[in-house]
A tleap script that builds the chain and sets N, CA, C and O, in Angstrom:
source leaprc.protein.ff14SB
mol = sequence {
  NMET THR GLN GLU GLU ARG VAL PHE THR HIE
  LEU GLN ILE TRP GLY THR ILE THR ASN ALA
  GLN ALA HIE GLU ASP TYR GLY ILE ARG HIE
  LEU PRO SER VAL ILE ARG ASP ILE LYS LYS
  ASN ARG GLU VAL VAL ILE ASP GLU GLU TRP
  ALA GLU GLY ILE ASN ARG PHE ASN GLU LYS
  CYS ARG TRP LYS ILE TYR LYS LEU ASP ARG
  THR CALA
}
set mol.1.N position { 112.450 138.710 114.844 }
set mol.1.CA position { 112.932 139.687 115.845 }
set mol.1.C position { 113.851 140.657 115.134 }
set mol.1.O position { 114.712 140.216 114.372 }
set mol.2.N position { 113.713 141.937 115.341 }
set mol.2.CA position { 114.551 142.925 114.673 }
set mol.2.C position { 115.883 143.058 115.444 }
set mol.2.O position { 116.019 142.565 116.564 }
set mol.3.N position { 116.862 143.741 114.811 }
set mol.3.CA position { 118.120 143.951 115.408 }
set mol.3.C position { 117.919 144.776 116.735 }
set mol.3.O position { 118.570 144.502 117.743 }
set mol.4.N position { 117.029 145.759 116.700 }
set mol.4.CA position { 116.722 146.594 117.814 }
set mol.4.C position { 116.212 145.766 119.015 }
set mol.4.O position { 116.582 145.973 120.171 }
set mol.5.N position { 115.346 144.826 118.653 }
set mol.5.CA position { 114.728 143.957 119.761 }
set mol.5.C position { 115.846 143.016 120.272 }
set mol.5.O position { 115.910 142.780 121.478 }
set mol.6.N position { 116.691 142.492 119.445 }
set mol.6.CA position { 117.737 141.574 119.879 }
set mol.6.C position { 118.683 142.357 120.850 }
set mol.6.O position { 119.002 141.870 121.935 }
set mol.7.N position { 119.112 143.552 120.442 }
set mol.7.CA position { 120.124 144.279 121.284 }
set mol.7.C position { 119.455 144.701 122.591 }
set mol.7.O position { 120.068 144.630 123.656 }
set mol.8.N position { 118.128 145.163 122.504 }
set mol.8.CA position { 117.518 145.627 123.706 }
set mol.8.C position { 117.321 144.455 124.642 }
set mol.8.O position { 117.526 144.623 125.844 }
set mol.9.N position { 116.945 143.304 124.184 }
set mol.9.CA position { 116.822 142.120 125.012 }
set mol.9.C position { 118.152 141.707 125.683 }
set mol.9.O position { 118.180 141.308 126.847 }
set mol.10.N position { 119.237 141.814 124.919 }
set mol.10.CA position { 120.586 141.532 125.389 }
set mol.10.C position { 120.952 142.472 126.502 }
set mol.10.O position { 121.530 142.063 127.509 }
set mol.11.N position { 120.610 143.755 126.323 }
set mol.11.CA position { 120.900 144.778 127.331 }
set mol.11.C position { 120.057 144.498 128.655 }
set mol.11.O position { 120.544 144.682 129.770 }
set mol.12.N position { 118.876 144.082 128.471 }
set mol.12.CA position { 118.001 143.746 129.606 }
set mol.12.C position { 118.568 142.614 130.385 }
set mol.12.O position { 118.544 142.636 131.616 }
set mol.13.N position { 119.079 141.622 129.712 }
set mol.13.CA position { 119.625 140.371 130.340 }
set mol.13.C position { 120.951 140.635 130.906 }
set mol.13.O position { 121.167 140.390 132.093 }
set mol.14.N position { 121.862 141.124 130.128 }
set mol.14.CA position { 123.305 141.191 130.471 }
set mol.14.C position { 123.721 142.619 130.928 }
set mol.14.O position { 124.740 142.733 131.608 }
set mol.15.N position { 123.000 143.696 130.599 }
set mol.15.CA position { 123.340 145.063 131.021 }
set mol.15.C position { 124.251 145.855 130.128 }
set mol.15.O position { 124.163 147.079 130.031 }
set mol.16.N position { 125.158 145.103 129.457 }
set mol.16.CA position { 126.113 145.777 128.515 }
set mol.16.C position { 126.303 145.068 127.200 }
set mol.16.O position { 126.013 143.874 127.117 }
set mol.17.N position { 126.780 145.745 126.155 }
set mol.17.CA position { 127.097 145.139 124.946 }
set mol.17.C position { 128.217 145.958 124.216 }
set mol.17.O position { 128.300 147.175 124.383 }
set mol.18.N position { 129.024 145.311 123.454 }
set mol.18.CA position { 130.088 145.946 122.669 }
set mol.18.C position { 129.793 145.684 121.187 }
set mol.18.O position { 128.952 144.847 120.859 }
set mol.19.N position { 130.444 146.357 120.349 }
set mol.19.CA position { 130.269 146.168 118.916 }
set mol.19.C position { 130.705 144.765 118.485 }
set mol.19.O position { 130.110 144.149 117.601 }
set mol.20.N position { 131.757 144.289 119.136 }
set mol.20.CA position { 132.310 142.940 118.813 }
set mol.20.C position { 131.284 141.902 119.228 }
set mol.20.O position { 131.094 140.930 118.496 }
set mol.21.N position { 130.624 142.051 120.344 }
set mol.21.CA position { 129.583 141.065 120.820 }
set mol.21.C position { 128.380 141.140 119.905 }
set mol.21.O position { 127.780 140.121 119.564 }
set mol.22.N position { 128.032 142.353 119.509 }
set mol.22.CA position { 126.834 142.446 118.610 }
set mol.22.C position { 127.090 141.792 117.261 }
set mol.22.O position { 126.184 141.225 116.652 }
set mol.23.N position { 128.330 141.877 116.802 }
set mol.23.CA position { 128.663 141.276 115.482 }
set mol.23.C position { 128.751 139.749 115.639 }
set mol.23.O position { 128.214 139.012 114.812 }
set mol.24.N position { 129.408 139.285 116.671 }
set mol.24.CA position { 129.570 137.857 116.883 }
set mol.24.C position { 128.205 137.149 117.217 }
set mol.24.O position { 127.902 136.096 116.656 }
set mol.25.N position { 127.435 137.718 118.093 }
set mol.25.CA position { 126.270 137.092 118.549 }
set mol.25.C position { 125.064 137.247 117.679 }
set mol.25.O position { 124.221 136.353 117.608 }
set mol.26.N position { 124.968 138.421 116.983 }
set mol.26.CA position { 123.732 138.712 116.266 }
set mol.26.C position { 123.940 139.161 114.803 }
set mol.26.O position { 122.986 139.469 114.089 }
set mol.27.N position { 125.192 139.187 114.395 }
set mol.27.CA position { 125.523 139.555 112.998 }
set mol.27.C position { 125.284 141.098 112.746 }
set mol.27.O position { 125.091 141.506 111.600 }
set mol.28.N position { 125.297 141.869 113.736 }
set mol.28.CA position { 125.069 143.294 113.582 }
set mol.28.C position { 126.442 143.974 113.307 }
set mol.28.O position { 127.379 143.819 114.089 }
set mol.29.N position { 126.538 144.701 112.227 }
set mol.29.CA position { 127.774 145.334 111.803 }
set mol.29.C position { 127.963 146.672 112.323 }
set mol.29.O position { 129.102 147.112 112.476 }
set mol.30.N position { 126.903 147.372 112.613 }
set mol.30.CA position { 127.022 148.766 113.064 }
set mol.30.C position { 126.134 149.060 114.304 }
set mol.30.O position { 125.052 149.640 114.213 }
set mol.31.N position { 126.665 148.624 115.453 }
set mol.31.CA position { 125.878 148.746 116.720 }
set mol.31.C position { 125.464 150.148 117.053 }
set mol.31.O position { 124.371 150.337 117.586 }
set mol.32.N position { 126.276 151.147 116.770 }
set mol.32.CA position { 125.810 152.505 117.131 }
set mol.32.C position { 124.502 152.934 116.514 }
set mol.32.O position { 123.765 153.712 117.120 }
set mol.33.N position { 124.191 152.449 115.324 }
set mol.33.CA position { 122.940 152.732 114.637 }
set mol.33.C position { 121.782 152.111 115.447 }
set mol.33.O position { 120.759 152.750 115.697 }
set mol.34.N position { 121.987 150.841 115.846 }
set mol.34.CA position { 120.961 150.166 116.626 }
set mol.34.C position { 120.719 150.817 117.985 }
set mol.34.O position { 119.586 150.952 118.447 }
set mol.35.N position { 121.815 151.209 118.599 }
set mol.35.CA position { 121.703 151.922 119.909 }
set mol.35.C position { 120.933 153.228 119.716 }
set mol.35.O position { 120.078 153.573 120.531 }
set mol.36.N position { 121.230 153.940 118.658 }
set mol.36.CA position { 120.463 155.159 118.422 }
set mol.36.C position { 119.037 154.957 118.195 }
set mol.36.O position { 118.235 155.775 118.644 }
set mol.37.N position { 118.638 153.897 117.510 }
set mol.37.CA position { 117.225 153.539 117.359 }
set mol.37.C position { 116.549 153.198 118.664 }
set mol.37.O position { 115.423 153.621 118.925 }
set mol.38.N position { 117.243 152.430 119.482 }
set mol.38.CA position { 116.690 152.030 120.774 }
set mol.38.C position { 116.444 153.265 121.614 }
set mol.38.O position { 115.374 153.381 122.212 }
set mol.39.N position { 117.398 154.206 121.687 }
set mol.39.CA position { 117.172 155.438 122.417 }
set mol.39.C position { 116.043 156.249 121.844 }
set mol.39.O position { 115.324 156.900 122.603 }
set mol.40.N position { 115.856 156.243 120.575 }
set mol.40.CA position { 114.871 156.997 119.924 }
set mol.40.C position { 113.468 156.451 120.123 }
set mol.40.O position { 112.522 157.212 120.325 }
set mol.41.N position { 113.334 155.116 120.064 }
set mol.41.CA position { 112.034 154.471 120.097 }
set mol.41.C position { 111.598 154.007 121.464 }
set mol.41.O position { 110.434 153.653 121.649 }
set mol.42.N position { 112.483 153.999 122.410 }
set mol.42.CA position { 112.119 153.499 123.759 }
set mol.42.C position { 112.519 154.489 124.838 }
set mol.42.O position { 113.462 155.254 124.636 }
set mol.43.N position { 111.867 154.503 125.927 }
set mol.43.CA position { 112.214 155.413 126.969 }
set mol.43.C position { 113.227 154.784 127.895 }
set mol.43.O position { 112.904 154.398 129.018 }
set mol.44.N position { 114.470 154.683 127.413 }
set mol.44.CA position { 115.553 154.128 128.158 }
set mol.44.C position { 116.797 154.996 128.023 }
set mol.44.O position { 116.931 155.729 127.043 }
set mol.45.N position { 117.671 154.930 128.948 }
set mol.45.CA position { 118.951 155.634 128.834 }
set mol.45.C position { 120.062 154.516 128.702 }
set mol.45.O position { 120.147 153.566 129.480 }
set mol.46.N position { 120.850 154.721 127.696 }
set mol.46.CA position { 122.009 153.834 127.425 }
set mol.46.C position { 123.252 154.682 127.519 }
set mol.46.O position { 123.446 155.616 126.741 }
set mol.47.N position { 124.107 154.344 128.495 }
set mol.47.CA position { 125.350 155.122 128.666 }
set mol.47.C position { 126.481 154.448 127.825 }
set mol.47.O position { 126.434 153.267 127.479 }
set mol.48.N position { 127.475 155.282 127.535 }
set mol.48.CA position { 128.593 154.795 126.699 }
set mol.48.C position { 129.877 155.041 127.577 }
set mol.48.O position { 130.023 156.073 128.233 }
set mol.49.N position { 130.775 154.043 127.541 }
set mol.49.CA position { 132.072 154.251 128.203 }
set mol.49.C position { 133.115 153.528 127.280 }
set mol.49.O position { 132.858 152.556 126.571 }
set mol.50.N position { 134.273 154.121 127.391 }
set mol.50.CA position { 135.388 153.530 126.602 }
set mol.50.C position { 136.202 152.472 127.412 }
set mol.50.O position { 136.452 152.616 128.609 }
set mol.51.N position { 136.568 151.477 126.723 }
set mol.51.CA position { 137.504 150.458 127.217 }
set mol.51.C position { 138.798 150.453 126.413 }
set mol.51.O position { 138.782 150.828 125.241 }
set mol.52.N position { 139.896 150.049 126.990 }
set mol.52.CA position { 141.142 149.975 126.227 }
set mol.52.C position { 141.697 148.586 126.394 }
set mol.52.O position { 141.466 147.892 127.384 }
set mol.53.N position { 142.453 148.213 125.359 }
set mol.53.CA position { 143.137 146.902 125.387 }
set mol.53.C position { 144.132 146.832 124.283 }
set mol.53.O position { 144.535 147.845 123.711 }
set mol.54.N position { 144.529 145.610 123.984 }
set mol.54.CA position { 145.508 145.283 122.957 }
set mol.54.C position { 144.816 144.415 121.869 }
set mol.54.O position { 144.135 143.449 122.213 }
set mol.55.N position { 144.972 144.724 120.635 }
set mol.55.CA position { 144.396 143.900 119.628 }
set mol.55.C position { 145.246 142.742 119.201 }
set mol.55.O position { 146.295 142.555 119.818 }
set mol.56.N position { 144.929 141.976 118.258 }
set mol.56.CA position { 145.681 140.788 117.879 }
set mol.56.C position { 147.057 141.067 117.225 }
set mol.56.O position { 147.894 140.186 117.027 }
set mol.57.N position { 147.213 142.358 116.914 }
set mol.57.CA position { 148.549 142.798 116.368 }
set mol.57.C position { 149.369 143.397 117.440 }
set mol.57.O position { 150.405 143.986 117.133 }
set mol.58.N position { 148.990 143.295 118.697 }
set mol.58.CA position { 149.709 143.819 119.906 }
set mol.58.C position { 149.753 145.340 119.844 }
set mol.58.O position { 150.723 145.950 120.294 }
set mol.59.N position { 148.688 145.972 119.277 }
set mol.59.CA position { 148.587 147.372 119.264 }
set mol.59.C position { 147.503 147.877 120.271 }
set mol.59.O position { 146.549 147.154 120.559 }
set mol.60.N position { 147.651 149.054 120.774 }
set mol.60.CA position { 146.671 149.613 121.655 }
set mol.60.C position { 145.385 149.903 120.864 }
set mol.60.O position { 145.450 150.382 119.732 }
set mol.61.N position { 144.220 149.615 121.457 }
set mol.61.CA position { 142.970 149.952 120.788 }
set mol.61.C position { 141.943 150.284 121.843 }
set mol.61.O position { 142.085 149.941 123.017 }
set mol.62.N position { 140.890 150.971 121.388 }
set mol.62.CA position { 139.815 151.342 122.271 }
set mol.62.C position { 138.448 150.939 121.648 }
set mol.62.O position { 138.332 150.864 120.425 }
set mol.63.N position { 137.448 150.688 122.465 }
set mol.63.CA position { 136.136 150.321 121.994 }
set mol.63.C position { 135.066 150.878 123.017 }
set mol.63.O position { 135.355 151.101 124.192 }
set mol.64.N position { 133.891 151.074 122.516 }
set mol.64.CA position { 132.834 151.568 123.416 }
set mol.64.C position { 132.083 150.311 123.975 }
set mol.64.O position { 131.912 149.277 123.329 }
set mol.65.N position { 131.663 150.528 125.237 }
set mol.65.CA position { 130.734 149.573 125.894 }
set mol.65.C position { 129.477 150.315 126.130 }
set mol.65.O position { 129.495 151.368 126.767 }
set mol.66.N position { 128.364 149.806 125.637 }
set mol.66.CA position { 127.046 150.402 125.792 }
set mol.66.C position { 126.395 149.734 127.018 }
set mol.66.O position { 126.316 148.510 127.117 }
set mol.67.N position { 125.929 150.597 127.954 }
set mol.67.CA position { 125.410 150.076 129.201 }
set mol.67.C position { 123.952 150.588 129.437 }
set mol.67.O position { 123.701 151.791 129.362 }
set mol.68.N position { 123.016 149.673 129.717 }
set mol.68.CA position { 121.657 150.090 130.005 }
set mol.68.C position { 121.622 150.651 131.364 }
set mol.68.O position { 122.087 150.024 132.315 }
set mol.69.N position { 121.065 151.855 131.490 }
set mol.69.CA position { 120.999 152.561 132.764 }
set mol.69.C position { 119.673 152.100 133.407 }
set mol.69.O position { 118.614 152.561 132.981 }
set mol.70.N position { 119.694 151.241 134.381 }
set mol.70.CA position { 118.499 150.652 134.994 }
set mol.70.C position { 117.853 151.668 135.969 }
set mol.70.O position { 116.714 151.449 136.380 }
set mol.71.N position { 118.499 152.707 136.331 }
set mol.71.CA position { 118.026 153.695 137.312 }
set mol.71.C position { 117.103 154.715 136.636 }
set mol.71.O position { 116.311 155.380 137.304 }
set mol.72.N position { 117.206 154.829 135.362 }
set mol.72.CA position { 116.437 155.899 134.653 }
set mol.72.C position { 114.968 155.485 134.395 }
set mol.72.O position { 114.201 156.257 133.820 }
savepdb mol mol.pdb
quit
């Protein structure tokens, strides 16, 4: 199974994925590349939204959440 297939399957099951999840669950180091390939090779819409939180050093940080648009 390719990285693209793994991430697309994850999106179909769970609806969303973050870079941290992709790295932890699938060993994918650069999720944006995989998302780009999914958008290019499949007729799907994947939306992006920002989330904010605190990292382990108690600093503010932001990350993207990729969400499969099931209405498209």
